[in-house]
C-alpha atoms as one frame of an Amber mdcrd trajectory, in Angstrom:
protein
  28.166  65.932 134.253  24.836  65.325 133.449  23.587  68.852 132.976  27.290
  69.604 131.004  26.409  66.519 128.252  22.886  68.194 127.984  24.635  71.644
 127.550  26.796  69.891 125.078  24.185  67.987 123.152  22.147  71.635 122.918
  24.678  73.266 121.476  25.464  70.972 118.666  22.502  70.479 117.894  21.885
  74.244 117.578  25.221  74.681 115.569  24.403  71.747 113.580  21.034  73.261
 112.612  22.511  76.848 111.778  25.258  75.423 109.348  22.583  72.950 107.453
  22.364  74.275 104.307  18.723  73.987 102.505  19.001  71.709  99.648  18.320
  74.260  96.886  20.256  74.084  93.660  20.874  78.084  93.478  22.814  77.629
  90.060  20.263  76.261  88.207  18.026  79.435  89.294  20.445  82.125  87.869
  20.344  83.059  84.716  23.621  84.042  82.525  24.520  86.233  79.728  28.261
  86.684  78.164  29.816  89.248  75.995  32.502  89.251  74.300  33.819  93.006
  75.085  36.257  93.066  71.975  33.734  91.569  69.733  31.027  94.205  70.555
  33.206  97.350  70.436  34.919  96.320  67.285  31.590  95.362  65.517  29.528
  97.996  67.091  28.712 101.450  65.295  30.287 103.616  68.067  33.177 101.097
  68.247  34.178 101.350  64.520  33.814 105.298  64.915  35.555 105.681  67.997
  38.553 103.583  66.615  38.591 105.589  63.072  38.776 108.724  65.205  41.631
 107.352  67.310  43.479 106.067  63.949  43.315 109.369  62.465  44.877 111.043
  65.482  47.611 108.723  65.802  48.393 109.269  61.918  48.228 112.951  62.401
  50.973 112.525  65.292  52.977 110.270  63.232  52.955 112.907  60.161  54.083
 115.773  63.026  56.879 113.507  63.887  57.769 112.257  60.704  58.220 115.947
  59.403  60.583 116.829  62.463  62.296 114.105  61.978  63.119 114.610  58.234
  64.365 117.992  59.066  66.504 116.484  61.583  68.320 114.302  59.089  68.795
 116.989  56.770  70.742 118.661  59.387  72.533 115.812  60.663  73.397 114.632
  56.916  75.061 118.424  56.480  77.058 117.789  59.849  78.341 114.410  58.495
  79.208 115.662  55.112  82.860 116.960  56.052  82.670 118.930  52.707  79.768
 120.765  53.523  81.452 121.604  57.243  84.586 123.008  55.332  82.516 125.622
  53.108  81.091 126.931  56.673  82.829 129.548  59.048  83.218 128.598  62.288
  80.357 130.722  63.654  77.887 129.053  61.037  78.988 125.368  61.884  78.323
 126.045  65.784  74.999 127.507  64.807  73.656 124.366  62.587  75.274 122.183
  65.905  73.190 124.563  67.915  69.783 124.282  65.914  70.457 120.566  65.673
  70.523 120.090  69.481  67.315 122.295  69.564  65.634 120.237  66.795  67.059
 117.097  68.866  65.241 118.275  72.406  62.248 119.643  70.473  61.708 116.336
  68.520  61.829 114.270  72.276  59.441 116.873  73.632  57.237 116.419  71.177
  57.065 112.666  70.950  56.368 112.914  74.712  53.455 114.996  74.574  51.873
 113.088  71.658  52.517 110.050  73.562  50.907 111.185  76.269  47.742 112.989
  74.374  47.488 109.657  72.302  47.399 107.815  75.844  44.822 110.068  77.208
  42.609 109.754  74.115  42.933 105.859  74.136  41.500 106.115  77.809  38.995
 108.398  77.273  37.918 105.778  74.165  38.195 102.613  76.191  35.961 104.428
  79.294  33.488 105.384  76.804  32.781 102.254  75.161  33.256 100.264  78.142
  30.446 102.258  79.739  28.146 101.508  76.569  28.614  98.172  76.675  27.926
  98.161  80.266  24.533 100.142  79.384  23.545  97.596  76.420  24.219  95.050
  78.940  21.941  96.043  81.547  19.186  96.754  78.525  19.859  93.343  77.294
  19.490  92.091  80.680  16.292  93.454  81.518  14.969  92.113  77.947  16.341
  88.542  78.608  15.646  88.467  82.090  19.001  87.872  82.926  20.476  87.780
  86.401  24.556  88.207  85.382  26.450  89.126  82.063  30.007  88.641  82.262
  32.442  89.413  80.033  33.674  86.269  77.870  37.243  86.825  79.017  36.356
  86.254  82.492  35.384  82.413  81.716  37.243  79.217  80.928  34.308  77.839
  79.193  30.866  78.628  78.403  28.072  77.428  76.209  27.747  79.284  72.738
  23.643  79.372  73.971  24.739  82.315  76.660  26.836  84.400  74.320  24.610
  87.489  73.668  27.048  89.693  72.254  24.748  90.398  69.330  22.010  91.267
  71.225  24.246  93.839  73.013  26.026  95.379  69.761  22.422  95.703  68.557
  21.436  97.948  71.293  24.585  99.915  70.814  24.105 100.817  67.382  20.360
 101.433  68.083  21.227 104.173  70.745  24.737 105.315  68.916  23.986 108.997
  68.311  26.152 109.441  65.250
């Protein structure tokens, strides 16, 4: 029985010594920076350029669709006008209805293609800007001797003194090849 108490005591001491944590306040040793990703993108030269390019692409896509919708509205107006339909031969009326169906299908197809194109372009823009902000964050971290930089969206609260968004935008603008 004495032997089992000695083993138990030895194991208990060993266990406690393994689980004891040295009293070091690691949180005070970590240097943190915070970046507001949205502001970094909106205020950087590259971000403004990419936003402008995306808006131009979007406007162009909308114009193409508006032109197609205008032509469809013209045909629909003719199909809704009983006097106009009465003036047409049955073959011409059938051809007009066929033309309307084809325009409708083309419009739906173009809308889908333009949506996919805009989605892909948006994904590429976001990826490019994310990479750019990441590179800037890494350079600012080295410059300011920071251990970690986090996105403001990941924080419930942080001291404004930790905000390095302006420094990141400066780095992004210096390295923008525009």
